[in-house]
C-alpha positions in Angstrom: 33.4 -21.0 -11.2 33.4 -22.1 -7.5 36.3 -19.8 -6.7 34.4 -16.8 -8.0 31.4 -17.4 -5.8 33.5 -18.3 -2.8 35.4 -15.9 -0.6 35.2 -13.9 2.6 31.8 -12.7 3.7 31.0 -9.3 2.2 33.2 -9.8 -0.8 31.6 -8.9 -4.1 31.6 -11.2 -7.1 32.7 -9.8 -10.4 29.2 -9.2 -11.8 27.9 -7.6 -8.5 31.1 -5.5 -8.3 30.5 -4.2 -11.8 26.8 -3.4 -11.0 27.9 -1.5 -7.8 30.5 0.5 -9.8 27.8 1.3 -12.4 25.4 2.5 -9.7 28.0 4.6 -8.1 29.0 6.2 -11.4 25.3 6.9 -12.2 24.9 8.5 -8.7 27.8 10.9 -9.5 26.4 11.8 -12.9 22.8 12.5 -11.9 22.7 15.5 -9.5 20.2 15.4 -6.7 17.1 17.4 -7.1 17.3 21.0 -5.9 15.6 21.9 -2.6 12.0 23.1 -2.6 12.9 26.7 -1.8 15.2 26.8 -4.8 12.6 25.5 -7.2 10.1 28.1 -5.8 12.7 30.8 -6.3 13.2 29.8 -9.9 9.5 29.9 -10.6 9.3 33.4 -9.0 12.1 34.6 -11.3 9.9 33.7 -14.3 7.5 36.4 -13.1 10.0 39.2 -13.6 8.3 40.5 -16.8 4.9 40.7 -14.9 6.6 42.6 -12.0 8.2 45.0 -14.5 4.8 45.6 -16.1 3.3 46.5 -12.7 6.2 48.8 -11.9 5.8 50.6 -15.2 2.0 50.8 -14.8 2.5 52.4 -11.3 5.1 54.8 -12.6 3.1 56.0 -15.6 -0.1 56.5 -13.5 1.7 58.3 -10.7 4.0 60.5 -12.8 1.3 61.1 -15.5 -1.1 62.4 -12.9 1.2 65.4 -12.2 1.0 66.3 -15.9 -2.7 65.5 -16.5 -4.8 65.1 -13.3 -7.5 63.3 -15.3 -5.1 60.4 -15.8 -5.8 59.3 -12.3 -9.4 58.6 -13.4 -8.5 57.3 -16.8 -5.7 54.9 -15.7 -5.7 54.3 -12.0 -2.4 52.8 -10.6 -2.2 49.2 -9.3 -2.4 50.5 -5.7 -5.8 52.1 -6.5 -7.0 48.8 -8.1 -5.9 46.9 -4.9 -7.8 49.4 -2.8 -10.9 48.8 -5.0 -10.5 45.1 -4.4 -10.4 45.6 -0.7 -13.5 47.8 -0.8 -15.5 45.2 -2.8 -14.3 42.4 -0.6 -15.4 44.2 2.5 -18.9 44.6 0.9 -19.0 40.9 0.0 -19.6 41.7 -3.7 -16.3 40.7 -5.2 -16.5 37.0 -4.1 -20.1 36.8 -5.5 -19.0 38.1 -8.9 -15.9 35.8 -9.1 -17.8 32.7 -8.0 -20.7 33.3 -10.4 -18.3 33.8 -13.4 -16.3 30.7 -12.5 -19.4 28.6 -12.2 -20.8 29.7 -15.6 -17.4 29.0 -17.3 -16.9 25.6 -15.7 -20.4 24.4 -16.4 -20.4 25.6 -20.0 -16.9 24.3 -20.8 -17.7 21.0 -19.0 -20.8 20.5 -21.2 -18.8 21.5 -24.2 -16.2 18.9 -23.4 -18.8 16.1 -22.7 -20.4 16.7 -26.1 -17.5 17.9 -28.1 -14.8 15.4 -27.3 -16.9 12.3 -28.3 -18.1 14.1 -31.4 -14.6 15.1 -32.5 -13.2 11.6 -31.9 -16.1 10.1 -33.9 -15.5 12.5 -36.8 -11.8 11.8 -36.8 -12.3 8.0 -36.5 -15.0 7.6 -39.2 -14.6 9.4 -42.5 -18.3 8.7 -43.4 -19.5 10.3 -40.2 -17.2 13.2 -40.7 -18.5 13.8 -44.2 -22.1 13.9 -42.8 -21.5 16.2 -39.8 -18.8 18.5 -41.1 -21.1 20.7 -43.4 -23.4 21.5 -40.6 -20.6 22.1 -38.2 -18.8 24.4 -40.6 -22.0 26.3 -41.3 -22.6 27.1 -37.6 -19.0 27.5 -36.5 -18.3 30.9 -38.3 -21.3 32.5 -36.6 -19.9 34.6 -33.7 -21.2 33.6 -30.2 -22.1 37.3 -29.7 -24.6 37.0 -32.6 -26.5 34.5 -30.5 -27.0 36.8 -27.5 -30.3 38.4 -28.7 -31.8 34.9 -29.4 -30.4 33.5 -26.2 -32.0 36.2 -24.2 -35.4 35.4 -25.9 -34.9 31.7 -25.3 -33.5 31.6 -21.8 -34.0 35.1 -20.3 -31.3 37.0 -18.4 -29.4 34.7 -16.1 -27.0 31.8 -15.8 -28.5 29.6 -18.6 -28.2 32.4 -21.2 -24.6 33.1 -20.3 -23.7 29.4 -20.2 -25.2 28.9 -23.6 -23.0 31.7 -25.1 -19.9 30.3 -23.4 -20.8 26.8 -24.6 -21.0 28.0 -28.2 -17.6 29.6 -27.9 -15.8 26.6 -26.3 -17.5 23.8 -28.2 -16.0 24.2 -31.7 -12.3 24.3 -30.6 -12.8 21.2 -28.5 -14.5 19.4 -31.4 -11.9 20.3 -34.0 -8.9 19.5 -31.8 -10.4 16.1 -30.8 -11.0 15.4 -34.5 -7.5 16.3 -35.4 -6.1 14.1 -32.7 -8.1 11.1 -33.9 -7.1 11.7 -37.5 -3.4 12.2 -36.8 -2.9 8.8 -35.0 0.1 7.0 -36.4 -1.1 4.6 -39.1 1.6 2.1 -38.2 0.1 1.7 -34.8 -3.4 1.2 -36.2 -2.1 -1.4 -38.7 -0.2 -3.2 -36.0 -3.3 -3.4 -33.9 -5.3 -4.7 -36.8 -2.7 -7.3 -37.7 -2.8 -8.6 -34.2 -6.5 -9.1 -34.5 -7.7 -6.2 -32.4 -11.3 -5.2 -32.8 -12.2 -1.7 -33.7 -13.5 -0.9 -30.3 -10.4 -2.2 -28.6 -8.2 -0.4 -31.2 -10.0 2.9 -30.5 -9.7 2.6 -26.7 -6.1 1.4 -26.6 -4.6 3.3 -29.5 -6.7 6.1 -30.9 -7.9 7.6 -27.6 -4.5 7.7 -25.8 -2.8 9.1 -29.0 -5.6 11.8 -29.2 -5.2 13.1 -25.6 -2.6 15.8 -26.4 -4.9 17.3 -29.0 -7.9 16.9 -26.7 -6.3 18.8 -23.9 -5.1 21.5 -26.3 -8.7 21.9 -27.4 -9.9 22.1 -23.8 -7.3 24.8 -23.0 -8.3 26.8 -26.1 -12.0 26.4 -25.4 -11.5 27.5 -21.8 -9.7 30.7 -22.9 -12.3 31.5 -25.6 -15.0 30.7 -23.0 -13.6 33.4 -20.7 -13.8 36.0 -23.5 -17.4 35.0 -24.3 -18.3 35.1 -20.6 -17.3 38.7 -20.4 -19.2 39.6 -23.5 -22.3 37.8 -22.4 -22.2 39.3 -18.9 -21.7 42.8 -20.4 -25.0 42.5 -22.2 -27.2 40.3 -20.0 -26.3 39.2 -16.5 -27.2 40.2 -13.0 -23.8 39.3 -11.5 -20.3 38.3 -12.6 -17.1 40.0 -13.6 -18.5 41.2 -16.9 -21.5 42.7 -15.1 -19.1 44.4 -12.7 -17.1 45.9 -15.5 -20.2 47.2 -17.3 -21.7 48.6 -14.1 -18.4 50.3 -13.2 -18.5 52.0 -16.6 -21.8 53.7 -15.7 -20.4 54.8 -12.4 -17.2 56.1 -13.9 -15.2 53.8 -11.6 -12.2 52.9 -13.8 -10.5 51.2 -10.8 -13.4 48.7 -10.7 -13.1 48.2 -14.5 -9.3 47.4 -14.2 -10.0 45.2 -11.2 -12.4 43.1 -13.3 -9.9 42.9 -16.1 -7.1 41.9 -13.7 -9.2 39.2 -12.1 -10.2 37.8 -15.5 -6.5 37.5 -16.4 -5.5 35.9 -13.0 -8.4 33.4 -13.1 -7.7 32.5 -16.7 -4.0 31.9 -15.8 -5.0 29.7 -12.8 -7.5 27.7 -14.8 -4.9 27.1 -17.6 -2.3 26.0 -15.1 -4.8 23.6 -13.5 -5.6 22.2 -17.0 -1.9 21.7 -17.7 -1.5 19.8 -14.4 -4.5 17.6 -15.2 -3.0 16.9 -18.6 0.4 16.0 -17.1 -1.4 13.5 -14.7 -3.5 12.0 -17.5 -0.5 11.8 -19.9 2.6 11.0 -17.9 4.3 9.7 -21.1 3.8 13.0 -22.9 6.3 15.8 -22.3 6.8 18.9 -24.4 
């Protein structure tokens, strides 16, 4: 054994030489990550369908106006929508509408998450609690949020609270049901393993059930956020002094279809951004979960 360890300085022993060869081979098999500009270019290529949609929209609006001049009012091109955005930004109105709508959605969905996630987890974890709460939940859930608008106006008046209540009703039930499904679908082998090792129910819930439920919880938050956006527009169309829904409804009375399309485009862009942020938060909270 001594002749293996001895030798000229810098010589590799047999085990260390094998490790070095393995590391060199791994380095050749695993390619280096692409540069940042190439990753950005790949992401931009994914937007080709959206770019094609804008080109077709511009062409249909421009060429169709030559056939029917009223098409310019019925379906303004993207350039007219962009000009409308510049006009509202210069007046300072667009930022107010966007920020008010964002605040209402984030507040309502946040309250829905604070109340809905614990309720859903409790229903999924305890069959007795689920049997008690589920009839009431299923009785209220089929009622459309729009049906609550007249009562919400009587209760809260016209303003932020009324709109946030409508958004809360729309987002609450998807959050609850997905959290409940996550708690119910936990691998029973993991639960039995924890119980066999002497884990208490509280520790088992925190270390096994809650982490295993996170994918469903974030799915519920994403679904609730999207439905909340739709409920926001409906609530603001009926009763709101500001917001993107109010802007769309007000533009209808002014026959400004470019403002209407601008509101619709902003709703889509903001919804896309919020969903992207939610997915990034989920990736940080669940580094082990990749799909």
